[in-house]
C-alpha positions in Angstrom: -2.0 72.7 -52.2 -0.1 69.6 -53.2 2.5 68.4 -50.7 6.0 69.2 -51.9 9.0 67.3 -50.6 12.1 69.3 -49.8 12.5 73.0 -49.3 9.7 75.3 -50.5 10.1 79.0 -51.0 7.3 81.6 -50.6 8.0 84.7 -52.7 6.0 87.9 -52.3 6.5 90.7 -54.8 5.2 94.0 -53.5 4.7 97.7 -54.2 3.9 99.8 -51.2 1.3 102.6 -51.6 2.9 106.0 -52.4 1.5 107.5 -49.2 3.2 105.0 -46.9 6.2 106.7 -45.3 9.6 105.0 -45.3 9.5 104.6 -41.5 6.2 102.7 -41.7 7.6 100.5 -44.5 10.7 99.7 -42.3 8.4 98.9 -39.3 6.3 96.5 -41.5 9.4 94.8 -42.8 10.7 94.3 -39.2 7.3 92.8 -38.3 7.5 90.5 -41.3 11.0 89.4 -40.4 9.9 88.7 -36.8 7.4 86.1 -38.0 10.3 83.6 -38.3 10.6 83.8 -34.5 6.9 83.2 -34.0 5.9 80.6 -36.5 7.9 77.3 -36.3 7.4 76.1 -40.0 9.0 79.4 -41.2 12.7 78.5 -41.4 14.2 81.7 -42.9 13.3 85.2 -44.2 15.1 87.5 -46.6 14.0 90.6 -48.3 15.3 93.3 -50.7 14.5 96.2 -52.9 14.4 96.1 -56.7 17.7 97.0 -58.3 16.9 95.9 -61.8 18.3 97.8 -64.8 16.0 96.2 -67.3 12.8 98.0 -66.1 10.9 94.7 -66.1 9.7 94.9 -62.5 6.2 95.9 -63.5 6.1 98.4 -60.6 7.1 96.0 -57.9 9.6 97.6 -55.5 10.2 94.9 -52.8 10.7 91.2 -52.7 10.2 89.0 -49.7 11.4 85.4 -49.5 10.4 82.9 -46.8 11.7 79.3 -46.6 9.6 76.3 -45.4 10.3 72.6 -45.3 7.0 71.7 -47.0 3.8 73.0 -48.4 2.2 71.7 -45.3 4.4 74.1 -43.3 3.2 77.0 -45.6 -0.5 76.0 -44.8 0.3 76.1 -41.1 2.0 79.5 -41.5 -0.9 81.0 -43.4 -3.4 79.9 -40.7 -1.2 80.9 -37.8 -2.7 83.8 -35.7 0.6 85.8 -35.8 0.6 85.7 -39.7 -3.1 86.6 -39.9 -2.6 89.6 -37.5 0.5 90.7 -39.5 -1.2 90.3 -42.9 -4.1 92.5 -41.7 -1.5 95.3 -41.0 0.7 94.6 -44.0 -1.6 94.1 -47.0 -3.6 97.4 -46.7 -0.2 99.2 -47.1 0.4 97.6 -50.5 -0.6 99.1 -53.8 -0.2 95.7 -55.4 1.4 92.3 -54.7 1.9 88.8 -56.2 2.7 85.6 -54.4 4.5 82.6 -55.8 5.6 79.3 -54.2 8.2 77.0 -55.6 10.0 73.8 -54.6 13.8 74.1 -54.6 15.4 71.9 -57.2 19.1 71.0 -57.6 21.1 73.3 -59.9 22.0 72.2 -63.4 25.7 72.6 -64.1 26.5 73.9 -67.5 29.8 73.1 -69.1 31.0 74.9 -72.3 33.0 72.9 -74.8 33.8 74.0 -78.3 30.8 76.4 -78.6 28.3 73.7 -77.4 26.8 73.5 -73.9 26.4 70.2 -72.1 24.3 69.5 -69.0 26.3 67.3 -66.6 
């Protein structure tokens, strides 16, 4: 993994198996959220359920976002015993998942003027 400078986001899209009860899903999400207290390079954790109206979610029902200061921090997170233990509990509960990492970039400001858009 190439070293990224600046904030790096780890995005996990997930669909839990149909037979996993809501109480178990809640327990797993709490365990995932607790990793931020156990693994120093993990700076923040957020999650949510799909609320799209376009039906483009490809069956994914949950999204999990973790924040790191670098890709080096992600590598440390992946190898950390607490993450390995959690992943061994979490992943078998999923029907499917996808993972994506991206480096945060500054926003582009768009200004409308006489029907044309200019990037500032």
